[in-house]
N, C-alpha and C positions, 0 to 999 in steps of 0.2 A: 625264460627271463630275458635272453637275449634279443628276442623277437619284440617283447616289451619296451626294452631299453630302445631299440630302434624307433618303436613308435613315439616314444618320448622325444627323442631327437629330432623327427619329423615334426612333433607339434611344436617344439621350441623355433623350428624354422620357419613355420608357418606364421607363429606369432610375431616374429622378426620381419617376416614379409607384410604382414598387416600393417605393421610399423613403419615400413617404407612407404607402402603406397597410400598411407592415409597421410596425404600431404595438406590437408586444411589447415591454415594457422589462423586463428581469430585474434584480433587484437591488429593495432596499426604497426606496420614494418617501419623500422627506423629510418628517418632521412635527417642528415644535419642541418639543423635551421639556419636560414639566410641571415647572416650578421651583416649589419652596414659598417663595413670597416674603412676609415680613412685612407688615403692614398699615402699619406707621409706622416711622420711624427711632426709634432708641433715646432719642436726644437731641431734645427737643422744640423745634421752631422757633417762635421770636416770630412772632405773627401780623401785627404791625405792621411797616411800612417793607420790604414784600416787593414782588418783581418777578416778571413771568412770561416774560421774553425775555431770554435771557442770550448771545445770538449773537454781540455785540461787548461781552462783559463787562467788558473793561478800560478801557471808555470811562466806566464808573460812578465811577473814580477823578478823573475830569474834570481828568487832566494831559495837556497838548498834547505835552509832551516824551515821554511813555510813548506817546501815540497816535503819534508819529512814528517813534519806535523800532519799534513792531508793525509798520507799514508797509514800513519797511525790511527788517526779519527776513523777512517773508512773500515778499519778492521776493529777497533777496541769501542767504540762510542756505543753506548747502551741503547740511544734512542734509534740507531740504525739495526741493532739486533733486534728491539722490540719489532720495528717495521718488517724486518724480514720474517720473524715470526707470524706477523698477521698475514704476509703474502702466503707463507705456507698453510695458514688456516683455510684462505680462500681459495687454494689450490685442491686442498682435501674436500672443501664443500662442493667444488666444480666435480671433482671424480664422483662424489657421490650422488649428485644430481643426475649427471650423465648414465650413471650404473641404472638409474629407473627406466632407462630405453631398452634395456636388455632383460630378458626373461630371467628371474633367480629360481634356482633348483633347490629344493630342500631335500635331505635324506632324512626319514624318522624311522625308528625302531621302537618296538614296544613289546614287552613281555608282561603278562599278570596271571595271578591264581586267585580266584574267588569261590566263596561259598554260597550255595544255593539254599533258598529259604525252606525251611520244613513246615510252616504254618501258612503260606502265601497260597496264592492262586494253583501254582504248579508247585506241590510239595516235592522236597527230595526225595523220596521213595519213587518219584517217576522219572527223576533225571538224577544223574551223579550230583553228589553233594558238592564236589568240588570242580570247578571249571578252570582250564587253562587256556590262553591265548598267546599267539606269538605272531608279531606284526613286522614286516620290512617293506617301505615302499619311499619311491621318488615322487615328489610333488612340486608342481610349479604354479606361479599364480602371475599374470601379465595382463598390464592395463592397455588397451588399444588407444594409442594416442590419436583419436579420429580428429581432435578439435586443436591440437597443438598444444596442451597444457604442459606437458612434460619438456617439449623442445622450447617452448617459450620460457619454461623454467631454467633451462639448460643456457639458453641465450642470455638471461640476466645473471646467472651465476658466473658465465664466463665474463660478461662486462664487469661484474664486481671484482673477479680476479685480476683483469687488466687494470681495472682501478687502483687495486691494491699495489700492483706493480709502480703505477706511476705516485702514487702515495708514498711509497719508499724512496722514490726519485727526489719527489718534493723534499722529504725529511733530509736526504742526502745532500740537496742543494742548498737547503736553509742552513744546514750544518757547517758545510763549506764556506759559505759567506758569513756565518757568524764567526768562525774560527779565523777566515783571513781579516775580518774587521778588528776582531781582538788583537790579533798578531800584529796589524799595523798600528793599533794603539799602542802596543808594547813598545813597538820601535820609536814612536812618538814621545812616550815617555822616557826611551833612553836616550833620544837626542836632547830633550830638555834636560835630562839629568846631567849629560856632558857640556850643555851650554852654560847650565847654571854652575858647573864645577869651574868651569873657565872664568865666569864672573866672580866667583867666590874667591878664586885666586888672584883675580884683579883686585878685589876688595880688601882681601888679606894684605896683599902688597901696599894698597894704598894706607891701610891702618898702621902696618909698621913704619911707613913712610912719615905718618901724620905724628905719631908717637915722637919720633926722632925730630922732627921740626917743632913740637911742643917743647921739648927738652932744650932744643936750641934757642925758645924765645920767638921764633919767627911767626908762630900763630897762636891763637888763643885755645882754650879748653873747647869752646865750642866746635871746632872742626874736628877735634878728637870724639868728641861725643855723638856728632853726626856719622863720622866714620864706622865707629862702634855699631850704632843702630843699623846703618846699611849692611854691614857685615853680618849681623845677627838675622837679621830680616832675610837675606839670602838664604842663609844656612837653615832656617826654618822652612822655606819654600824648597829646598832641597830634600829634607827630612821627608816632607809630605810626598813629593814626588816618589821616592823610594818606597814608602808605604804603598802608593799606588801601583807601583810596579809589581808588588808582591801580590795584590789582589788580583791583577790581571793575570799574573803568572798562575795564580790557582785556578781561575777559569779556563785557561789554555789546557791545565792539567786535566780538568773536567771534561773539557771538549774531546781531546784527544786519548783519553782513557790510560795515559801513561802517567802513574802515580809518582815515577821518579824523573819526570822532566825537568831538566833545566837548560834554558835558553841563554846563552851568552848575550852581552850587550851589543849593540850595533847601531849605527846612525840610520834615521830613515832615509837618508839622501842616499844610501847604498842601494835601494830598491828602484828599479827601473820602472818609470811611468809606462804603463802598458798601451798598446794600440786600442782602437777602438772599433766596433763592429761595423759592417758596411750599412750605408743607408737603402737597406730592402724595402720591400713592401710589408707593411705592418701585419699582412695576414701571414707572415710567416711565424707569427706568435704563436698561432694556433698548432703549429707542428712544433713548437720548440719548448715551449712550457709545461712541465709535468702538471701542474695544478689544473692549467685548463683542459688538457687530455683527461685528466683524472675526473674533471666535472663532466667531460662529454660521456665518459664511461659510465657514470651514476645517471645520466640522462638516458643511455642505453638501457641500463637495468630497469630503471623505472618503467620506460616503454614498454620493454618486454612484459613487465608484470601485470600490465593492463591487459595482455592476452591470457596471463595465466588466471585471472580473476574473471573474464568473461568466458573462459572455457568451463567454470564452474557453474554456468548457466545452461549448459548442454548435458545431454546423458552420458553417465560414465560407464564404460564397457569393460568388463574384466574377464578374462578367459582362464579357467582353472583345470588342471589336469593331475591325476595322479596314477602312478602303476607301481605293483608290489607283488608279493605275497603273504598268504596267512593261513596258519595252522594251530590247530590245538596241541600239537606235538612239535616241538623245535626240530626233531629229527626229520619230520615229515614237510619242512616248509619249502623243500626246493622239489617235491614230487610234483607231478601232474595233477592239476585240479587245484591248485592252491593259488593260483593267480587271482589276482584282483584289481580292477581299474576303474576309473571314472573321469568323465571330461564334463565340465560345467560351462556355462554361459551367464554371467550376471549382468545386470544393467540396472543403473540407478538413474533416475530422471527426476530432477527437482521439481516440485509442483506448487508447493506454497512454503515459503520459509520467511514470511513477513518482511520481505525486502532485504535479508541479510546479503545474499550474494550480489544484488546490484549495488547495495551500499559499498561492498568491498571493490566493485569497479569503480564507482564514484572515489573512494579512498585512494586507489591506485591512480587513477587520472589526475587527483590533486596533486600527488607526489610527484608525478611527471611534469605538472606545471612548475612545482617548486623546484626540480631540478634544472628546468630550463631557466628558470629566472637565475639560479646559481651558476649555472653555465655562463649565462650574458653578463652577469655581474663580474665574474672571474675575468672575462675578456677585458671589461671596462676597468677595472683593478689593475689588469696588467698594462694597459696603455697608459694608465695614469702613473704607473711606476716607473714606465721607461722615460717618459717624458719629464718627470722629475729628476730621474738621475742623470739625464742628458742637459738638463738646465744646471743642476749643481756641478756636473763635471765641467761645463762651460764657464762657470761663474767663478768657481773655485780655483780653475786654472788661471784666470785672469787675475785673481786676487793673490794667489801664490806668487806671480811674477811680480806684481807690484810691491808686495812685502818683501821680496828677496832684494828689490832696489832699495827699498827702506832699511832693510839691515845693513847692506853696504854703505849706504849713505851715514847711517848712525854709527858704525863702526869707525869711519873716518873722523866725523864729528867727535867722538870719544878720545881718540888719539890726539888730535888738535888741543882738546881740552885738558888731555892729561900734560902735554908739552908746555902749554900755558900755566897749569897749576904749578907744575915743578919749577918754571921759569919766574914765578911770582907774579904773574899777569892777571892772574884771573883768581876769584874765590874758589874755595873746596866745594861749595854748594853747587857753583856752575859745572865743576868736573862731575860731582855726585850726580847732577841730573843729567849730564851726557850718559854717564854709566847706565842710569835707571832708563833711557829712552833706548840705548843698546839692547839691553837685558830684554826689555818688553818687545823690541822690534825680532829680536832671535826667536823668543818663545812664540810669537804671533806667526812667524815665517813656519815655524815646524808645525804647529797646529794646523794651518791652513794646508801645508803639504798633507798632512795625515787625512784632512777633510777630502782633499782632491783624490787621494789613493780610495779612501773609502767609497767615494761616488763612484770611482770606476767599478769597484766591488758591487756596488748595489746595481750598476749597468748590467754587468754581467749576470747577476741574479734575476734582474727583470726580465732579460731575454732568455732566461730557461738554462743559463750555465750552457749553452749549446746553440749552434746556429746551422741550418742546413746549407753544405756546402756548394749544392747544384743550385738552391735558389740563389744564394749569395752572389754567384758567378752570373748570374743572369742579368 
């Protein structure tokens, strides 16, 4: 039996040797397609205050609460957990495909007892009426990959596995940008609530003053009703903002996976305006954005599947072998003369299948063309997103600066109107209008700062949440 085991090992080594020397690979080899990339983005990037590494881009806002939210989301978010599970599935599939390149060895054993016929061609009076048979053997079957079908299948599986890694990165980046945008919205609402509380305080103070002046006969009831309407209007706006804060907080709970999340109020002005990426060659996007890299891996897999389909047009060669022992008595199975063995070669050559194999080649080729179009579309969409984020960041920055000046001017005008009203030089309507202008200017400034910061988040996202440092320094 030991000799036969050595023969089995030698046979397996021969099979592996055949697989290594059969280097023919049908189907096209992958080559990254030439993409006509622009040299610069349409929107110019300011060369001042730039960074070269965005791997932890949300830390540029210098907000510990945001950092803590990101850490929780990366550990507990269900979408990320699902993406990790898909990655594990792709890894297992890759192992399954790779195992097909190595011969499999099976151990089979069998024991049976049968009764012979008494009325057949050989009646039982010529043979023993009961027969026993015991069998133990090792067997193997191995496909010679002359045409590269298995290797192309492994190439496709590997590309799908890498694509699933980039798919997970895309999910992570999308989660990070969504969480950051919602966090900035929460901070914007906090700032608006604080601003409205200040203005509600002004109007409450004015309402009390108006009541005293009405009791003194200095004004008419019209001023009192106007003061009451203005106070109640701002109070209603404040209640709606509090409702919006709860809604956004619930969204952050879902994104972070922390059901006990409680974020204290803070002004949006407390967040630092982050620096922007350098004005690199746009081709860096190909190495930065996970969705583009995922699209390329999908294209590699589709390209390899053409080879898998084409290999079906050629003969399929399979080697088989089995070694073991067989005996009518279990006690004799290890005795000399019980050895059994067999070696076989099988060849299947497609002759006529009504064009089914060629149709599968055409299908694989069409899928490769689809993957190419998807890859090119992903690149074009990436450049659109970067250009949109750049122009939004530039314009919102200018608008924020203008609205800050407007807010300062409106505050001065309100103070002057307040002093004139208290001194009796102007009507309450004039003072009320100055308050309204200041309130609107404050809210507009806060909302525009929110849009500016969210535009910076969109820029980080459109650049893939990271930037090759080596390229950035070139």
